[in-house]
Each structure stands twice: as structure tokens, then as C-alpha cells.
C-alpha positions as CSV (number, residue, x, y, z in Angstrom):
1,M,-15.1,-19.1,8.7
2,S,-12.2,-21.8,9.8
3,P,-10.6,-20.5,12.9
4,A,-7.2,-20.6,11.2
5,V,-9.1,-17.8,8.8
6,A,-8.9,-14.3,10.7
7,L,-10.2,-10.7,9.6
8,R,-7.1,-7.9,9.2
9,K,-7.0,-5.3,7.1
10,L,-5.5,-5.0,3.5
11,V,-3.7,-2.1,2.7
12,T,-3.2,-1.0,-1.2
13,I,-1.4,1.5,-2.0
14,V,-0.8,2.1,-5.9
15,C,1.6,5.3,-6.6
16,E,4.8,6.3,-8.2
17,A,7.5,3.7,-8.9
18,D,10.1,6.3,-7.5
19,M,8.7,6.8,-4.2
20,E,9.5,2.9,-3.6
21,S,12.9,3.4,-1.7
22,T,11.1,6.3,-0.2
23,L,8.2,4.6,1.6
24,L,9.4,1.2,2.4
25,P,11.2,2.6,5.4
26,E,7.7,4.2,6.7
27,L,6.3,0.7,6.3
28,A,8.4,-0.5,8.6
29,R,8.3,2.2,10.8
30,V,4.0,2.0,11.6
31,G,4.5,-1.4,12.1
32,A,3.9,-3.1,8.3
33,R,5.5,-6.9,9.1
34,G,5.3,-7.1,5.0
35,Y,4.6,-5.8,1.4
36,T,4.4,-7.1,-1.7
37,I,5.1,-4.8,-4.8
38,T,4.0,-5.1,-9.0
39,E,4.4,-2.8,-11.8
40,A,1.0,-0.6,-11.7
41,R,-0.4,1.0,-15.6
42,G,-3.3,2.9,-15.7
43,Q,-4.9,6.4,-16.0
44,G,-6.3,9.2,-13.1
45,A,-6.1,12.2,-12.8
46,R,-3.0,13.1,-13.2
47,G,-3.1,11.6,-16.5
48,V,-1.8,8.1,-17.9
49,R,1.1,5.7,-15.8
50,D,1.7,4.2,-19.2
51,G,5.0,2.7,-17.4
52,A,6.9,3.3,-20.8
53,W,9.6,5.1,-18.9
54,R,10.4,5.0,-14.9
55,A,9.1,9.0,-14.4
56,S,5.8,7.4,-15.8
57,S,5.7,4.2,-13.6
58,N,3.1,3.3,-10.8
59,I,3.9,0.9,-8.2
60,R,1.2,-1.1,-5.8
61,I,2.4,-2.3,-2.6
62,E,-0.1,-4.5,-0.8
63,V,0.3,-4.5,3.0
64,L,-1.3,-6.8,5.0
65,C,-1.9,-5.8,9.0
66,D,-4.2,-5.6,12.0
67,A,-6.6,-2.5,12.0
68,Q,-3.9,-0.6,13.7
69,V,-1.3,-0.7,11.2
70,A,-3.6,0.4,9.0
71,G,-4.8,3.3,10.2
72,D,-1.3,4.5,11.1
73,L,-0.9,3.8,7.7
74,V,-2.8,5.5,5.6
75,D,-2.7,8.6,8.1
76,M,1.3,8.3,7.9
77,L,0.1,8.1,3.8
78,Q,-2.3,11.0,4.2
79,A,0.2,13.6,6.4
80,R,3.2,13.4,4.4
81,Y,2.5,12.2,0.7
82,Y,-0.8,13.2,-0.6
83,A,-0.3,16.6,-0.8
84,D,2.7,16.5,-3.2
85,Y,2.1,12.7,-5.1
86,G,-0.1,11.2,-7.1
87,M,-1.1,8.3,-4.7
88,V,-4.3,6.3,-4.4
89,V,-4.6,4.6,-1.0
90,F,-8.1,2.2,0.2
91,V,-8.1,-0.7,2.3
92,V,-10.2,-3.6,2.6
93,D,-11.7,-6.3,4.9
94,A,-9.3,-9.5,4.3
95,A,-9.7,-12.8,5.5
96,V,-6.3,-14.7,6.0
97,L,-4.8,-17.9,6.5
98,R,-2.0,-17.7,9.4
99,P,-2.8,-14.5,10.8
100,A,0.2,-14.6,13.4
101,K,2.1,-13.3,10.9
102,F,0.0,-10.1,10.2
């Protein structure tokens, strides 16, 4: 790996679109420096989420961060939201350029 590349964590959150305004301040609170949001459709334990209207829409929030922030983010999501909202969270290693940004 090039010296300009470093390992970070990619935390991906797939959740109900209505959660966006609630989650964004939480990301900053646990130390995330940024995020990317895209629309998401699919089928899972809570049925089909086809995005035909806001109540049936999902979003995918991606956060590149260090391991500590990733752990804090996952812990917070599980403690505050897992029981009451449709949400899937996964974490993978990511090789990033300009690691100081994350």
C-alpha cells in the first residue's frame, strides 16, 4: 500500500429516510467528519422498501472514519435506534487516500 493510503472504517447505515434529520447531528456528535447519503430501495425483514413515497423510502448513509469513531457510532445506533426503527449497519475496512480527512 502506498504511504498516502491508510486504513479507515466505512460505516454504512441503511435506514428509513425519515431518520435523516435525526441521525445527522448524531454523526457529528460521535466525531464523524462527514458523510454521503444516497437513496436506497430493497427488501428485507420489514418488507419491500420501494421508495414510492417518503414513508416507504430508505437512505444509505456512508461514513469514513477511524476505528474509535466507527465503534462509537455503531454503539450509539444500536442503543438508541435498533429496537424501534428499520435499520441495518455494517462496517468494513477501507483503504483511503488523504487519510487525514477521515
